[in-house]
N, C-alpha and C positions, 0 to 999 in steps of 0.2 A: 717717306715712302719712295723707294727706288723704282721708278716707273719701268726701267729697262728690263727688269726681271719678270714682269707680268705679261700674261697673254692678252688680257683686256685691262685698259686703264683709262681714266679721264684726266684731263689737264685743264685746270682753271675753269671748270665747267660751271656756268651759271644758267639757270633755267627760269622761265616765266612766260608771260603772255604780253603781246603787243609792245614788245621792247622793254617791258618793266620786269626787272628781276624779282623772282619769288624766293629762290634759294641760290646762294652764291658759293663759289669755290668748293664745288663738290669733288671730293677726291676718292676714287675707287681704284683698287688694284686687285686683280684676280688671276689665279693660275688656271690652266685648263682643268676642267672637271670639278671646279669648285662651285658651290651653290651660295649665292648671296641673296639674302632676304631683306627687303625694306619694310620696317615697321614704324608705326607712328599713328597719331590721331587722324580721324577723318578730315580731309581737306588740308592736310599738312604738305602735300606736294609730291607724294610717292608716284602717282600716275604721271605727273608732269615730268619727273626725272626720267621715267621709263620711256615716255613718248619722245623726249628730247634725245635720248640715246639712240632711239630707232629712227630718228628723222621724221616722225609723225608731227613733231613740233620743231621749229627752228630754235636752236640754243641761243640764248642771249649773248653768251661769250664762251670761249673755250671750245673744247672738242673731246670726242671719245676716240680711242684707238684700239684696233684689233691687230695684234702682231705688228705694232708700230705704224700701221696703215690708218690714216685719218678717215674716220667715218664720213666726214663732210666731203672728202674727195671721191668717195665711191658713188657710182650711179645706183639707183634703186635696184636695178637688176643684179649688179655686183653685190650690193649689200644683202639682198635676199638669199644669196648663195652662202653667205657667212652667218646670217642672223635671221632667225624665225621669231615671229611675234604672235602672241595670243593675248589680245586686249579684252577689256570688260564689255565693250560695245556688243550688243546682241545682233547677230547676223539674221537677216530676214530674207534669205534667197528664195525665189519662187521656183517651184518645180525642179528642185535639185535633190538628188539622192545623197546619202551620206558619202557614198563612194565618189560622187561628183565633187563634193566639197573637199575631200581628202586629195583628190587628183589635182586640184588647183595648186597644191604645194609643189607640183612639178613644172608649173608654167615658166619659172625662171630658166629652165633647161630646155624648153621646147622652142620650136620656131614660131613665127608670127601667127600661124593657124592654131597653135595650142594643141596639136595632135600628139598623143602619147605614144611612145615607142613601146615595144614589148618589155624592155628593161624598165621603163617608167611604170608600166602596169605592175611589174613585179615589186617595185619599190612601194607602190600604193598598197599592195597586198601585205607586204611586210609591216608597213606602218599600222595598218588596221589590226594585225595580229598583236603588235606590241601593246596596243591599248585595249586589247580584248574586245575589238569592235567588229569582228567578222560578221556576226549575226545582224549587225545594223547596216551592213553595206548597201542593201537595196531599198532601205526605208527612206521615206521623205524626211529630210533634215528637220523640217518644222514640226514633225509629228512626234519626235523623240523627247525624252526628259532633259532637264538642264544638265544633269550629271552625264548623260550620254552625249549631249552636245559638246561638253567640255572635252570628253575623250576624243570625239571626232576632230575637234579643232586642234587638239594636241597631235593627233595623227597627221593632220595637214602640215603642222609645223615640222614633224619628223620627216615628212616627205621631202622637205626642202634640203635634207642632208646638211643641216646647219652645224656650225661650230659653237654657236651661242643661241640659247632660247630665252626670250624675254616674255614673262607672263605677268599680267596685271590682275591681281586678286583671282587666281585660277580656282580657288576653292569656294568663292561666293556662290550662293544658291545650291550648294551641294550638301547632302546629308553626310554623316560621319563616315559611312562605308565608302562613299565615292571620294570623299576628301582623302582618306587613307590610300585608296587605290591610285588616285592621281599622283599623290606625293611619292608613293612607292615607285611608280613608273619613272618619275623625274630623278629620284635618287639612283635608280638602276642605270638610267641613261648617263648620268653624270659620272658614275664610277666605272661602268662597263665600257662606255664609248667615249669617255673623256670630254663630254659636252659641258660647257659652262652654262649655268642657269642663273638668271637674274630675275627675281620676282618680288611682288609685294604680297603680304599676307596680313589679315586682321587677327588670325588665331596665333597669339604669341607662344602658346604651348607647342603648337606644331612647328612654328618657326625655330624654336629652340632645339627641337629634335632633328630637323632635317638639314639645317644650314651649316655651312662652314664659316661663313661670315655674316654679320648682321650690321645693317646701317639704320640708325635712329634718325627719322626725318621729322623735324619740328622747328619752326622758325626760319630765319634767314640763313642760318649756317647749319651744317651737319655737325652735331656736337659729339656723336659717338659712332665709331666704326671699329669693329673688332670681332673676335670669336664669340660664340654664345656664352662661354664661361666668363668672358670679360664684360659682356653687355647685360646678361640677365642677373642683375643684382637688384636688391630691393630699392636702393637709392636711385639707380638709373631709370628703372621702369616706372617707379612712382613719380619721378620728375617728368619723364617723357609724356605720360598720360595724365599728369596732374591729378593723381589719385588722392582724393581727400576723404571719401567715404569708403571704408574697407581697406584692404591691404593686399599687396602682391606677395604670393607665397613662392619663395625661391625653390623650395624642395620639390614642389609639384608643378611649377611653371604655370600657376593659375592664380586667380584672385579669390580672396575671401570677402564676404559681405561685412559691413561694419559690426563691431562687437556690440552686444547689448549694453545699454546704459542703466545705471541705477545701482542700488545696494545689492550685492551678491548674497544669497542665502543658500546657495547650492555649491557643494564641493565635489569634484570628480577625481577619482583615483583610477588612473589608466596607464597603459603602456603598450608598446608593440603595434601601434596603429589601431588598437581596440577602442580608443576614445574618440576618433575622428567623427564617426557618425553621431555620437552623443553630443559632441561640441556643436556640430552643425544643426542638430535638432534643437538644442537649447537656444542657439542664435535665432532660428526661425520663430521660436516661441517667445523671443525677446526676454529670455531668462538669463540674467547675469550670473556668472559662476566663477569660482576659483578652481584651480587645478594643481595637482602635484602628487607625489614628488616625481618629476619627469627628468630623465637624463637628457642632456642637450643634444645627443645624437639619436634620440628616439624618434620613430615615425610620427608619434603624436605631437612632438615638440613644436614644429613650425605652425601647425594649425591652432594649437593651444595658445601660443603667444599672440596670434592674430585675433583670437576670439574671446579669450578669458580675461576677466578683470585683473587677475594676478596669477602667475604661474610660479610655483616653488620648483626650482630646478636643482639638479645635481650634476657633478662633473662625471663624464663618461668613465666607466670602468673602475670607479671608486665607490666605497661604501657611503651610504647616506650619513651626513654629519649630524651632530647634536643640534647645531644651529638650524639646519634645513628641516629636521624633524620638528623642532620647537615651533618654527614658523608655520608648518602645516597644521599642527595641533591648534595654534592660535586662530588660524583661519577657519578650521572646522568648528571651533567654539562660537564663531559668528554665524554659523549655518544651522538650518533646520532640516537639511536633506543632504545625504552623502551618497553618491552613485559610484559603485565599484564595478568596473568592467572585468571581463574574463581575460586574464593574461598570466603567464608563469611568474612565480616569485622565486628568486635564487639567493645566492649568498650576498651579492652586492646590494640588492634591494630588499634585503630581509626585513628591514624595519617597516616596510609597507604593511606587513602582517600586523604590526602594532597599531598602525593607523586604522586599519580595518577593524581591529578589536575595539579600539577607542570609539569609533563611530557606532559599532554594534552595542557597546555599553550605554551609549547615549540614546539608543533606540531610534537612530535616524539613518540607518544603513539600508540601501537598496542595491542588491547584486544583480547585474545584467549579464 
């Protein structure tokens, strides 16, 4: 990693508590406007890394750099003009309106009395507008919801006019609507204003969609750092979270529960995503099943592979072979129930019609 080409980078950074390293040799390199998300199990050290970057914790070794300027060398006031922080600790301010909270983001720029100028007040207004928080301005901060609080805290960070925003689990306690709103604001800020974002997330599906870079945090060393395409593989995610029950679904960026165990007596004929609901219903009911004949680029494929006892697959854009057809027939002969979902049958998958007729002849067909 060539550090000189990055806007923000770390060098030989080790973090921990009371002089004892928890994670060593952390190497981060980011350009302006990039979003880095830290993912990993609970207690793996994501928050420790963020707090060490922001000087909330003293780094055990090494340093972080903004435009080649050492973070260690900056005073807290100087640092607050370059870097804004939104941590997970719950604020409990007494008798402060949301506008009061947002206004504290201007303190690095005010005198010792903390009196805001007209320009400062304008910046506060603009920050509230960005997070759609104008209607919250006069409300007591402690009286609003968790999602609204996160928006106000983000507005406070925006008020600092930072070049980097650090957020520790900003989507915690939020419903899906407010998660999407918050991440959309961050994405717009990164791309429209060239602000670099470094955050931790538990929702790996959202991390995959919003991030430019991903860091996997687990153990004493950072094992994986790269683009979402490089990181979100079945092997890396399964290893990172030590998934033993169930499976990580690459196509959907989500996890599937463990496949049913036992002898399969049900066969599912599906395609085009029509079988996913059926697969998950059978899993919930603990009913083992076979599935086929599915093309390897089909929407149903990744979920079927995760949940079915066996999947008969076909090569994309090619006709179903005699061998694939024969295997499907053999599995149907082991079953007393065949479920056929609603999907189109064309030239390449024409032999699906023969499977359906065979199940109908055996009087075990159910069409859905």
